[in-house]
N, C-alpha and C positions, 0 to 999 in steps of 0.2 A: 253493407247493411242489408241489401235485398230489395224486395218489391213491396211497396205499400199497397195493401188490398182492403177493399171496402165491401161488406156484405149488407145489402139493403133489404134482405128477405125477412119475412116474419114481423113486419111492422117495427123494425128496429134498425139501427145503423151500427154495425160492428166493424171496427177498424183494427187492423193488425199488420205487422211486418212479417213477410214470409221470406225465409232464406233456406234453400235446400229442403223444402217441404216442412220446415219447422216454423210454427207460428209463435211470435213473441210480441210483447208490448201491446196486448189487446186492450182496446178501450171500447166501451159500448155507450152509444148515445141514443136518446129517444127521438124518433121522428116527430113526435107530438110537441116537442119543445119549440117555443116560438123563435128561439135564437139558434136553431139547429144549424143553419147555414154558417153563421159566424163562428159557432163553436167548432164545427167540422173544419172550416177553413183554418182556424187558429191551430187546431191539432195537426192538420196536414202540414202547415207551414213549419211547425216545430220539427216534425219528422223530416221535412225536406232540407233542414239545416245540415243533415248528414249528406255529404257530397257523393256517397257511394250508392244512393238510391238509383235503381235501374229503371223504374217505371211505376205507374199506378194502375191497378186493375180493379174494376168495379163489377160486382155481381148484382144484376137488377132483378127485381121480383116480377118479371114479365118478359115478353118477347122483345128481342133486339134484332132489327132487320139486318140484311146483308151489308148495309152501309153503317151499321152499328149506331143507328139512330134509335132513340127509345120509343116504344110503342105500348101504350096501355098497361103499365105496371099496376099491381093490385092496390096501390094507394092512390091511383088516379093521376096519371102523368100531367094532365092539364092543370091540376091543382097541386103539383109537386111541392112539398115543403122545403125542398132544397134548391138553392140557386147554384147550379153546377158551374156556370160560367165564372161566378165569383169564387166558388170553392176551389176551383182548379187554376185560378189566375196565376199563381206563383209557378205552378208546374208548366203552364203554357209559356210563360216568360222565359223559363229555363230550358224550353224545348224537351221536357221530360214526357215520354210517351204515356198517354192516358187511354186505356182500352176498356170497353164495356161489353158484357155479354150477359145472357140470362143466368140466373142462379143455377137452374137445372143443368145447363151446359157446363158451367164452371165446375160444379160439383162432380159432374160425370167425368170430365177429363182428369180430375184429381183421383177419383176412384179407379179409373182405368190405369193410371200411371203408378199410383202408390198404394191402392187399396184392393178391394175385392175383385176388381177386373184385371189386375196385373197378370201378365202372361197370356192373356187371351187375344184372339184375333179380332173378334167383334163383340162388343158389350152393349147391351140395352140397359139403360139406367132409367128408372121410373119411380115416381111416388104415387102412381095410379091416377094422377091428374095430368102432369107434365112428363115428357119423355125426352131422352137424348140418346143418340147412338154414336159410339166411338168405334172406328175401324182402323186398325193398324196405326193407332196414335192420333188419328184425325177425326174431328167431329163432323158428322154428316149433317146437312142442313135439313132438319126436321123440326118444323115449328110446333111449339106446345099446342095441344088441342087440335092439331091439323090431322093427325093420324091416330086411329084407335090402336090400343095395345096389341090386339090380335094381329092386325096388319103388320105391325113392326116386328112381332115375333116371327112372322112369315118371311122376313128378310134374312133370317138364318143366323141370329147371334149365337155364339157358343156359350154365353153366360148372360143371365139377367140379374142385375143388381137392384135390389129393392131398398128404397130409403123412405124416410118419413115416419109418422106415427104408426104404430102397430106393424112395423116392417116385418118382424118375424112371423106374425100371424098371416100377413098378406103373402109372404113368401111361401108359407105352407099351403095356403089356399091355391095359389097359382100353380104350385107343383102338382096339383091334381089334374091339371089340364094341359100340361106340356112336358116333354121329355128333356127340354133344355135345362142345363145346370142352373140352379137358382142360388143366389147368395144375398146376404144382407150387407148394407153399406157399413164400412168400418171406420171411416174418418170423422164421423160425428159432425158437430157444428163448425169445425174448421175446414170442411170440404170445399165450401165456396171460396174461402180465402186462398187456400192452396191452389185450387183450380184457376182462379183469377191470375195468380202469379205465373202459372204455366202458360196461360193464354198470352200474357204480356211477353213472355220469352219468345213465343212463336212470332208475334208481331215484330219484335225488335230484330229477330233473325232473318225476316223476309227482305 
């Protein structure tokens, strides 16, 4: 079946199954629904009936620290609408790996592996607010908002991949200030799901 992946960015909850970078069975839930936890848990439990599930990957709309604990996502973690302990109860019982990282890092590893960053040594991935760097297939630990874009460009990426609204215009604007190759992201809204699956693979193989 593949990996069950959840994208919590953009004020929504998007769930899909990823197998070989292909996203299927996508379902979208609203984070504003009062029963979001029970609906998400029920949907995951249905997907978990397939014994070939390899793990669960979660893209969070905020920074996830090195212990993969959640910190200040943009919907307010202290007031999170989701009871994750309850949502993942069945996965925990079955010892299925559950791994979380920030949306920007998940999308970055997807673009590096399958999209605009493929074939490059070091890729800087940015939406001009949050940034991620992938080098030789590994994410470097750069916290969103911690480093400005010019400092990260100074690390020497051989490609900068721009994502988000007005990506093409932002890419053209940035091209006036750097000689680094610039590209726009190619995987669209599936990038976080695909990247979350890749990160789960990494955890399982360790």
